[in-house]
C-alpha positions in Angstrom: -0.1 0.6 0.3 0.9 3.5 -1.4 1.2 5.5 2.4 0.8 8.8 0.1 -2.8 7.4 -0.7 -4.1 7.3 3.0 -5.8 10.8 3.8 -4.6 12.9 6.7 -7.1 11.2 9.0 -6.0 8.4 8.5 -2.3 8.5 8.8 -2.7 10.0 11.7 -4.6 6.8 13.2 -2.1 4.9 11.8 0.8 7.1 13.7 -1.4 6.7 16.8 -1.8 2.7 16.4 1.6 2.0 16.9 2.0 4.8 20.0 -1.1 2.7 21.5 0.9 -0.2 20.5 4.3 1.1 22.5 2.2 2.4 25.7 0.3 -1.4 25.7 3.9 -2.1 25.5 3.3 -4.6 22.4 6.0 -5.3 19.5 3.3 -5.7 16.7 0.5 -2.5 15.7 -2.7 -5.0 15.1 -6.2 -4.3 13.4 -7.3 -3.3 17.5 -5.1 -0.8 17.6 -6.0 0.8 14.9 -9.0 0.9 15.6 -8.3 2.0 18.8 -6.9 4.9 17.3 -10.0 5.7 15.1 -12.4 5.9 18.1 -9.6 8.0 20.4 -9.2 10.6 17.0 -10.3 14.5 18.1 -13.6 14.8 16.3 -13.7 11.8 14.6 -15.9 10.8 12.1 -15.4 6.7 13.2 -17.6 7.2 16.5 -20.5 9.0 14.9 -20.5 7.2 11.8 -20.6 3.6 14.9 -23.2 6.2 17.0 -25.5 6.9 14.3 -25.5 3.2 13.1 -26.6 2.4 17.3 -23.1 1.2 18.6 -21.7 2.5 21.7 -18.1 4.0 21.0 -17.0 4.2 24.7 -18.2 0.8 25.5 -16.2 -0.7 22.5 -13.3 1.2 23.6 -13.3 -0.7 26.8 -13.6 -3.8 25.5 -10.9 -2.5 22.9 -8.3 -1.6 25.7 -9.6 -4.6 27.8 -8.6 -7.4 24.9 -5.4 -5.3 24.4 -4.2 -5.1 27.5 -5.5 -9.0 27.9 -1.8 -9.5 24.9 1.3 -10.3 26.6 3.6 -7.3 26.4 7.1 -7.5 25.8 9.5 -6.7 28.3 13.3 -7.5 29.1 16.7 -7.3 27.6 15.5 -8.7 24.2 12.9 -5.9 23.9 13.7 -3.6 21.9 12.2 0.3 23.4 10.1 2.1 20.8 10.1 0.4 18.0 7.1 -1.4 16.9 6.0 -3.7 13.5 3.2 -3.9 11.4 1.6 -7.0 11.3 1.2 -8.8 8.3 -2.8 -8.9 9.3 -2.6 -4.8 9.4 -1.1 -4.9 6.1 -3.7 -6.7 4.9 -6.5 -4.7 6.0 -4.7 -2.1 4.5 -4.6 -3.5 1.7 -8.8 -4.3 1.6 -8.7 -0.5 2.4 -6.9 0.8 -0.4 -9.5 -1.7 -2.8 -12.6 -1.0 -1.3 -11.6 2.9 -2.1 -10.8 1.8 -5.1 -13.8 0.4 -5.1 -16.3 3.1 -4.3 -13.7 5.7 -6.9 -12.4 7.5 -4.0 -8.7 8.8 -5.0 -7.7 8.6 -1.4 -7.9 5.5 1.8 -10.1 7.6 4.4 -11.0 6.2 7.5 -14.3 4.9 6.4 -12.3 2.6 4.3 -10.5 1.5 6.9 -13.6 0.5 9.1 -15.2 -1.2 6.8 -12.0 -3.4 5.7 -11.8 -4.1 10.3 -15.5 -4.7 9.5 -14.8 -7.2 6.7 -12.9 -9.0 8.5 -15.7 -10.4 10.4 -15.5 -12.8 13.9 -11.7 -14.1 12.8 -10.7 -11.5 14.4 -11.0 -9.6 17.8 -12.1 -6.1 16.3 -14.6 -8.4 13.9 -16.1 -9.4 17.4 -16.3 -6.6 19.1 -17.5 -4.5 16.6 -20.2 -7.1 15.7 -20.8 -7.6 19.8 -21.6 -3.5 19.2 -23.9 -3.7 16.5 -21.8 -2.6 13.8 -21.5 -3.6 10.0 -20.5 -2.8 6.6 -24.1 -0.8 5.5 -23.2 1.6 9.1 -19.7 2.5 7.7 -20.6 2.6 3.9 -23.9 4.9 4.0 -22.0 7.5 6.5 -24.6 9.2 7.8 -22.9 11.7 9.7 -21.4 12.9 7.1 -24.6 13.5 4.9 -26.1 15.1 8.2 -22.9 17.5 8.6 -23.2 18.1 4.7 -27.4 18.6 4.9 -27.0 21.2 7.9 -23.9 23.1 6.1 -26.8 24.0 3.2 -29.9 24.5 3.9 -31.2 25.9 1.0 -31.3 23.6 -1.9 -29.5 24.5 -4.7 -31.7 27.0 -7.3 -33.2 25.2 -10.8 -31.8 26.6 -13.6 -34.8 28.9 -15.7 -36.0 26.0 -18.2 -36.5 27.1 -21.8 -39.3 26.2 -24.1 -38.8 26.6 -28.2 -40.5 28.2 -30.2 -41.2 27.9 -34.2 -40.6 30.8 -36.5 -40.7 30.5 -40.3 -39.0 27.3 -39.9 -36.4 27.7 -37.6 -36.6 26.9 -33.9 -35.3 29.5 -31.1 -35.2 29.1 -27.3 -38.1 32.1 -25.7 -38.1 32.7 -21.9 -40.3 30.4 -20.0 -42.8 33.6 -19.2 -43.3 34.8 -22.6 -44.9 31.2 -23.8 -45.5 30.7 -27.5 -46.1 32.6 -29.6 -46.9 32.5 -33.7 
């Protein structure tokens, strides 16, 4: 995956996932770290999308932190402090998000694409199980209800329609006339 195809928020989420992995004492960044980073983004879209779909982001966050705290920590002389690696699973997840962006004809991989890729993993992963348990589905992520409602509130007036024109015949040729003019002979 080309990192230049990630949106700013997606890049921030990936960086924050690495930070969270370090905080938990993990040597690898995985999908659960990424989901936690997406949930914790300031003014992030993912918590709003999940909430609009009926999920509870705060409960999901607490369950994710509990799941991550159960994973083994890397400590001792063999552990390289401050060094984390992407798992193969996270690499595949980023590739799936890039494919989803391509399928939706989006130029960049956004946080919605990352969420859809996490949801598509299904119950084989802890993130997939937790998302399903909290009533999140791929349809929830792909419909982007918060984005639509935000756009609707941003422009309360509908766009004015261009005036329609009628055509009239004069000596065998057709020319436009304004709608209010009507037909002339």
